C-alpha positions, 0 to 999 in steps of 0.5 A: 500499499505504501509503495503504491502511494509512493509511486503515485506521488513520484509520478505526480511530482514528475509530471508537475516538475516537467510542466508542459515540456517534454524531453524527446530522444530521436532515432539519431540519438539527439535529445530535444526538449519540446515546450509549447511551440519551441524546440530546444537542444542543449538549452538553445532554441533550435526551432528555426534551424530544423526542417518541417519534417524534423519538427513534425517528427519531434512533436509526434514523438513528444505527443506519443510520449505524453499520451503513453504517460497519460495512459499509464497514469490512467491504468495506474489509477484503475489498478489502484481502484481495483486493488482497493476493491479487492482489499474490501472484498478480502476484508469482507471475506475475512470477516465472514470467515471469522464469523463462520469459525466462531459459529463452528466453535459454538456448534462444537461446544454445544455438541460437546455439551450434549455429549457430556450431558448424555454421558452423565445421564447414562452413567447415572442411570447405570449406577442406579441400575447397579445399586438397585440390582445389588439392593434386590440381591441383598433383599432376596438373600435376607441380608438386610436389616430394617435399618439397612433397608432404610439406608438403601431406600435413601441411597436409591432415592439419591441415585434416582434424583441424580438420574432425574437431574441428568435427564432434565439437563439433557432435555434442556440442552436438546 
């Protein structure tokens, strides 16, 4: 970006410093400076000394050079506009990419939360089933006293509460 600004400023400075004069190098290697209707060589006015064909040739070269410079400046301006448009598009694309990544991260977090809730529910349910099974075994064998019976009922109630809580959490996330 800085380079483009420097190039543009340099071109403008060059154009401004030259004013309306053009330096022309002819096919024979001589350097002429064309300013308005006067043609100078080595700082001396040689307009009167040149033939009409030579003058027309020099003026045509000066005109072609000026047109080429103007065309180059115009192309440079167009390129700068295109570059700004491209930067805008890239900025929008980057913003959209960031939004998509953020959305993806949210979805992944939500998915992980669902999986964790499901795992918690499955574990709580398994513990309840295991404890209920153990209770039933002990009860069948007659190894539970009335006091133990109360303890087991309290334990099972706690496990049932955990299962209910895990189920509520799972349902809430869905």
